[in-house]
C-alpha positions in Angstrom: -0.1 0.3 0.0 1.3 3.5 -0.6 2.1 5.9 2.0 -0.1 8.9 2.5 2.8 11.2 1.5 2.3 9.1 -2.0 -1.5 9.4 -2.0 -1.1 12.5 -1.3 1.0 13.7 -4.4 -0.8 11.6 -6.4 -4.3 12.8 -5.4 -2.8 16.4 -6.0 -1.1 15.4 -9.6 -5.1 14.8 -10.7 -6.9 17.5 -12.9 -10.0 17.0 -10.5 -8.5 17.9 -7.5 -8.0 21.6 -6.5 -6.0 21.2 -2.8 -4.8 18.7 -1.0 -3.7 17.3 2.8 -2.5 15.0 4.9 -5.3 14.3 8.2 -4.2 12.1 10.5 -3.3 8.2 8.8 -5.7 9.7 5.3 -6.0 11.9 2.8 -8.3 15.0 2.7 -9.2 16.9 -0.7 -10.9 19.3 -1.8 -12.3 18.3 -5.5 -12.8 21.2 -8.7 -16.1 23.2 -8.8 -17.8 20.7 -11.6 -15.2 18.0 -11.3 -16.9 14.8 -10.6 -15.7 11.2 -8.5 -14.6 9.4 -10.7 -10.9 10.6 -10.8 -10.5 9.9 -6.9 -12.9 7.3 -6.6 -10.5 5.7 -9.1 -7.4 6.6 -7.0 -9.3 5.3 -3.8 -10.3 2.0 -5.5 -6.1 1.6 -6.6 -5.1 2.2 -2.9 -7.8 0.2 -1.5 -8.8 2.9 1.1 -12.5 4.3 1.4 -13.5 7.2 0.2 -16.0 9.2 2.7 -17.8 12.7 1.8 -16.6 15.1 4.3 -18.3 19.0 5.2 -16.5 21.7 3.3 -14.6 23.9 5.2 -13.5 28.0 5.0 -10.4 27.5 4.4 -11.3 25.4 1.2 -12.9 28.4 -0.1 -10.0 30.3 -0.2 -8.4 28.1 -1.6 -10.7 27.9 -4.5 -10.7 31.5 -4.8 -6.5 31.5 -5.5 -7.4 28.8 -8.0 -6.5 25.8 -6.3 -3.2 24.5 -4.0 0.1 23.4 -5.4 0.2 19.9 -7.8 2.0 17.3 -6.1 4.6 17.3 -8.6 8.0 19.5 -7.2 9.7 21.4 -9.9 12.4 21.1 -7.2 12.4 17.3 -7.1 12.3 17.3 -11.1 15.6 19.2 -11.2 17.4 17.3 -8.3 18.9 14.0 -9.1 17.4 11.3 -6.7 20.2 10.6 -3.8 21.2 7.1 -3.4 21.4 5.4 0.2 23.0 2.0 1.3 20.1 2.0 3.3 16.8 3.9 4.5 18.9 6.1 6.9 19.4 9.6 5.0 20.9 11.1 8.8 21.9 9.5 12.0 23.5 10.3 15.1 24.4 8.1 18.0 25.5 10.1 21.9 26.8 12.8 19.6 27.9 15.1 22.2 29.6 18.8 22.2 31.4 20.6 25.4 32.7 24.5 25.3 35.3 24.2 28.3 32.6 23.6 31.1 29.1 23.9 29.4 27.9 21.3 27.7 25.9 22.1 24.9 24.7 19.0 23.3 24.5 15.8 26.0 24.2 12.2 24.2 21.9 13.2 21.6 20.5 9.7 19.1 18.0 10.5 16.5 17.8 9.0 12.9 15.7 10.5 9.8 14.6 8.6 7.0 14.7 8.9 3.4 11.5 11.4 2.4 11.0 12.4 5.9 11.0 15.5 7.4 12.5 15.9 11.0 12.6 18.5 13.6 14.3 19.0 16.9 12.1 21.0 19.6 13.5 23.1 22.5 14.4 25.9 24.2 17.1 28.3 23.2 20.5 26.9 24.5 19.3 23.2 24.5 21.8 22.1 21.8 19.8 22.0 18.7 22.0 25.1 16.1 25.0 23.3 17.6 23.7 19.6 16.7 23.0 21.3 13.2 26.5 22.6 13.1 28.2 19.4 14.1 26.2 17.3 11.4 27.3 20.1 8.2 31.1 19.8 9.7 31.6 23.2 11.5 31.8 21.5 14.8 33.8 18.3 15.7 31.6 16.4 18.8 33.9 15.6 21.7 31.9 11.7 21.2 29.3 10.3 19.3 29.2 9.9 16.1 27.4 10.7 13.2 26.8 9.8 9.4 25.1 12.1 6.6 23.7 10.5 3.3 26.3 7.0 4.2 29.5 9.2 4.7 31.1 9.1 8.5 31.6 12.7 10.1 35.1 11.2 11.4 36.2 10.6 8.7 34.9 11.5 5.5 34.2 15.2 6.8 34.3 16.7 3.6 32.2 14.5 1.6 29.5 14.4 3.8 29.7 18.4 3.7 29.1 17.9 0.2 25.9 16.3 0.6 24.3 18.4 2.7 23.2 22.2 2.5 21.9 24.6 5.5 19.5 27.1 5.9 19.1 29.4 9.0 16.7 30.4 10.8 17.6 34.1 10.5 18.8 35.1 6.5 22.1 34.8 6.8 22.9 35.7 2.4 25.7 38.3 1.7 23.7 41.5 1.3 26.7 42.8 -0.4 26.2 40.4 -3.2 23.6 40.5 -5.5 21.2 37.7 -6.2 23.5 36.3 -8.6 27.2 36.4 -6.7 25.3 35.0 -3.5 24.3 31.9 -6.0 28.1 31.4 -7.4 29.3 32.1 -4.1 27.8 29.0 -2.4 28.2 27.0 -5.5 32.0 28.0 -5.3 32.3 27.4 -1.8 31.4 24.0 -2.6 33.5 23.5 -4.6 31.7 23.0 -8.0 33.5 24.1 -11.2 32.7 23.8 -14.7 29.2 22.8 -16.4 27.7 21.3 -13.0 28.4 24.9 -11.1 26.7 26.6 -14.2 24.0 24.3 -14.8 23.4 24.0 -10.8 22.7 27.3 -10.5 21.0 28.1 -13.6 18.3 25.0 -12.3 18.3 26.8 -9.2 17.7 30.2 -11.2 14.5 28.4 -13.1 13.1 26.2 -10.3 12.7 29.8 -7.6 11.7 32.1 -10.6 14.9 34.2 -9.6 15.5 35.2 -13.0 14.1 38.9 -12.5 16.3 39.4 -9.3 19.8 38.1 -10.3 21.6 41.2 -10.0 19.2 42.5 -7.1 20.8 42.7 -3.2 19.1 40.3 -0.8 18.2 42.9 1.5 16.1 44.7 -1.3 14.2 41.0 -2.4 10.0 40.0 -0.7 10.6 38.4 2.4 9.1 35.0 0.2 11.9 36.0 -2.4 14.4 36.0 0.3 13.5 32.7 1.6 14.0 31.1 -1.9 17.0 32.9 -2.7 18.1 31.0 0.9 16.8 27.7 0.0 18.5 28.3 -3.8 21.8 28.7 -2.6 21.4 25.0 0.2 20.9 23.4 -2.8 23.3 25.2 -4.9 25.6 23.2 -2.6 24.2 19.7 -1.7 21.3 16.9 -2.1 20.2 17.1 1.1 19.1 20.3 3.2 18.6 20.8 6.6 16.8 24.0 8.4 18.0 25.3 11.9 
């Protein structure tokens, strides 16, 4: 049986579906005005899950007025090659520990992130979330424990792990003295992309995030949404996996 995420993707790609969202263990979809149930019923039968009518909500009308939500196919995913893993685990940490003098910033942290999974670390300020991310990015060295990123052991292959991982800070942290184009060039260069690979990756990110009209602008002059697009584009220009902190 397909995963609930896969069922949502299939539903959103149907012409008759205006919007959809995961709700508990199921998928809630909104049909377009005048659309029949044939396509969604066929998908329901194929997945062997029941199709149950539910009352409309205010949000449904709002999304309908906007012309519907996004489809199930990601323009970003279409541009990026699949990540090949030796297992289903993309990131793993075992007893990861970091101290600064007498202060223990991260204490015996262990977790796994499976391929295709969205994973979050929750905690108050000072809990060690950012320190953990920085260790995964190879910016800090743990004093104990181990971590693997896309199959690479951070103790032995820090450079290889960094080349597969992009990072987006919670606070916008790109360079306002550089243009959008220059930020993309800089990010790709830091991770040693060169030649056609570098040019092609940057061109893909410009097209995917619709940054073509903003290439000569500085990040501080961009609307907030475009700033976030640029931050994500720079992270993907660097690597095939992205974490946010």
